[in-house]
C-alpha positions, 0 to 999 in steps of 0.5 A, a space after each residue: 742037197 744044196 740051196 740058194 736064195 733069190 731076193 727080188 726087191 720090188 716096188 711094193 714088196 720083197 720076195 724071197 725064194 729058196 731054190 734047190 739044185 734041181 731048180 725047185 722052189 722050196 720056200 717062198 716069203 713075201 714082205 710088203 712095204 709102203 710107197 711115200 707119195 707126198 705130191 702128184 708125180 712123187 714116189 719115194 721109199 724109206 730104204 730102211 724098210 727094204 732092210 727090215 722086211 728082207 731080214 724078217 723074210 729071211 728069218 721066216 724062211 730059215 725058221 721054215 727050212 727043215 735042213 741044215 742052214 749051212 747047206 744054203 750056199 749062196 744069195 743073189 738079188 734082183 732089184 727095182 731099177 733107177 732108184 736113187 739112194 744117197 749115202 754120206 761119208 759114214 754111209 748113212 742114208 741122207 734122204 728117202 729113195 726117189 723111185 723109178 716111177 717118180 716123175 718130178 725130174 722133167 726139168 733135169 732131163 731137159 738140162 741133160 739134153 742141153 748140156 750133153 746133147 741128145 745124140 751124144 747121150 744116146 751114143 754113150 748111154 744108149 738111152 734118152 734122158 727120162 724122168 725115171 732114170 737115176 742121173 736126173 734124180 741126182 741133178 734134182 737133189 743137187 738143184 733143190 736139196 743142195 745141203 743134202 747133195 753136198 754131204 753125198 759120198 756115194 749113190 747106190 741103187 736099191 738092191 745094191 744098198 740092200 746088199 751093202 747092208 747085208 755084207 758091208 761092201 759097196 758095189 753096183 753091177 752093169 745091168 743096174 748101172 745101165 739104167 742110171 744114164 751115167 754108164 757107157 753101156 758099150 765100154 762098161 765103165 762109168 762115163 767121166 765125160 757125162 759126170 764132168 759135163 753135168 757137174 757130178 763127181 765121178 767118185 759118187 759112182 760105186 765100183 762095178 762088178 759082174 752080176 754073177 761076181 762074188 762080193 762077200 759074205 753076210 756080216 755077223 750082225 745080219 747072220 744073227 738077225 736072220 739065222 743064216 750062216 756067216 759063210 753064205 756067199 753073196 753075189 752082186 745080182 742084177 736089175 729086175 728086168 735083167 733077172 727076169 730075162 735070166 729067170 725066163 731063159 732069155 739067154 740067146 738071140 731072138 728070145 723075147 719076154 713079156 713081164 707084167 708087174 707094177 710096170 710092164 716090160 717087153 725085152 729081147 736078147 741082144 748079142 751086139 753092142 752097136 744096135 741103134 734103135 734111136 732111143 725108141 726103146 731102152 738098151 741095157 747090159 744084160 745080167 749075162 756077161 757081155 750080153 745086152 737086151 732091148 726093152 720097152 716099158 709101160 709104166 702102169 701095167 699091173 698097176 693099172 689093174 691094181 688101181 682099178 681093183 682098189 678103186 672099184 672092187 677093193 674087197 674082192 680078190 683079183 680072181 673074182 675081179 677077172 671072172 667072166 672076162 673070157 666071155 667078153 669079146 675081143 675089143 671089150 664091146 667097143 671100150 678102150 683103155 689107155 694105161 697112162 695113170 702115171 705117164 708113159 715111157 715107151 714109145 711116148 716119154 711123157 710124164 704129163 699124159 694120163 689114162 682114159 676110157 674111150 667109148 663108154 656107154 650105158 650097156 657096158 658092164 664091169 667085166 667090159 671095163 676089166 677086159 678093156 684094162 687088160 687089153 689097154 695094158 697089152 696094147 701099150 706093150 705091143 707098141 714096143 713089139 712093133 718097134 722091135 719088128 720095124 727094126 728087123 727083129 723076128 718075134 714069133 714066140 714070147 715068154 710071159 711072166 708076172 701078173 699077166 701070166 696068172 690068168 688064162 684069158 689074159 695070156 690069150 689076149 697077149 697071144 692075139 694082140 702080139 700075134 705071137 705064141 705065148 709061153 707060160 712057164 712052170 714058175 712065174 718067179 722070173 726076177 727072183 728065179 733069175 737072182 737065184 740062178 745068178 747065185 747058182 752059177 756063181 756057186 759053180 753049180 753050172 758052167 753057164 747061165 744057159 745050162 742053169 736055165 735048161 735045168 731050172 726053167 720048164 715051159 708048161 703051156 703055149 697059147 697060140 693067136 686066134 686068127 679072127 681075134 688078131 684081125 680084130 685087135 689089129 684094127 683096134 690097135 690102130 685106134 689105140 695109137 690115136 688116143 695118145 695124140 688126141 688126148 695129149 693137149 687135153 692132159 696138158 691143160 688139166 695138169 694145173 688142176 691135179 693135186 
């Protein structure tokens, strides 16, 4: 039996899966690492943590493995998007990585819109200038840390840096590059036009390859560190959302995914490169060659639930926190939550807006608040689905993965709010599974990613919308959408008081 490894480099942890040729998860290891948040809106990580924790996890996985290590044939990656890793001429890291959920770059987004023009930016990159993307981070470093920028030789994205440390080879691939605001998404080339306009040397951009492309083998040092064979093939991998799509079988027109991790995304497969959503949702290259996907993002999806647990039930497990929410009626007894804890992305590109509970009274219990948090996260994701439907997409079945797929009551809430069938898979390891599938395809186990998906991915249950709940949630969704506009000015006024 042959095996591949999928490495999912997330925001809070790296998850490593060992998958056999039948698509079975044989071993799973997770290693966490901290965020560095020096100021409100700042979010960074030390990239050395990714390397050390991944190496530790791989070594643990190899120790647990009962077979011949030479049968581990390939490795590929899924990674958190947008993060800026800057290397000097000797390929040493120049500063901590500025992460996707860092919101310090509002000023740089305005500069990009003024210099490039919003219409031209959308024409080239298919996406608006938002704080999370990589180009605004580059311009922030250029403006506020000029001595660091002067030394920069190449920028990398998080999983690409990890892969470089494993192989010694520097590359990026299209699905991650699409989230930089420097890629011509349709033409699949770095945009020299944008580089020249904003004053960034195009040589800072790494070489581009396909997600399934072989980029090398691991170095002898990394092999000695982990116990892996030096002959193991390393493939480029993809952005976390692209890999989540692959690992959930979103590989044909009309297939849609809801993935709830720290952030939450709703994405839908696209074959055409000329769709125009006017920047209301993201439009990225898929991990499958010559394919694309549209995507809406909720910045604080699973993070909203984690925040609630850590703040009000720190010593409890999530299962205990969620007990009894199925006994709370749809609408949480008139309690509404907006998950804007770190700003919002879709449909409101707003780094200043913050979350709120609306409608609290003395009768509410903790489980009402928990249900309201779940509903608020789902309402936010439904705003993306609404945009897809308004643009003519049919969405009647959605595959749900991540934290939102771990609780039956939440799966039913998704079915009712989205008014669609929700499919739960036997494996909820979307991004890590997608990375492993890229390695399996790259190793030649299958003739296509779709063939691999048919072998590796198994639906186990479908949740259907309940008519009465759908009607209730449609009314509540109308109220939910009003909260943003009615709290926007209040949050702008409160901003000066935030530390």
